[in-house]
N, C-alpha and C positions, 0 to 999 in steps of 0.2 A: 544685569544682563547689558551692555552699550547698546545705545542704538546707533542709527548709521552718521548723525550727524555728528555726535561727541568720539567717535572713530575719524572722522577727517578731523580734526583738532587734534585729537592723539596722534597722526599722523606727521601732520604739521610740527605739532613738537618735537616727534621724535627725529627729523631731517637734521633739528640742530646741536642734537645729543649724541657724542661718538664714544660708541661701547658701555652708555648707560640708557637704560632704559628710562622712559620718561614716567615723572613719578607719580605714584597712585599705582603703577602697572605693577603687577607681581611674575615670578620666571614662569615663564611659560614651559610645558612639557611635552614632551615626545605621546603618540599612544603608547610606546613601552615605558614611560616615564623617565625618560633622560629629558635634563633640564636641555631645552633650546637656544641659538645664541641669540642675540639681541637681533641682528640681521637676518635669522629665521625666522624670527617673531615677527620682525615688520613683513618683509617678504608674505608671512601668513595673512596676514593683516590685509595688507595690499591684496591681495587675494582673494582673500572673502570679499572685499568691498566690490570689487569688478565681479566679482559672481554673482554677489547682491544685484549692483547697481544692471547686470543684462539679465537678471532672472526679471527684475523691474518691468525693462524695457520691454521684453516679450510675455510677461505678464504670465509667467512659471511659475509653478508653485514648487519648492524642496522636491515634493513626492514627484514629479514631471521632471523635474532634472534629473535623480536620481536613477529614472528608469532611462 
């Protein structure tokens, strides 16, 4: 699993690539198994980073967030 600091590096690299995922990334898939576009994948990466940041600021566990 990629840690938070590695994820921010991937996000920065991805901004300079149009239509192609950053090197070393595999194609992401939805819960239904259909492949996601690069834009959808990047959005989900950014959303995850924001959620992790907010959870860390509020000192919440994933379980507390789910409730």
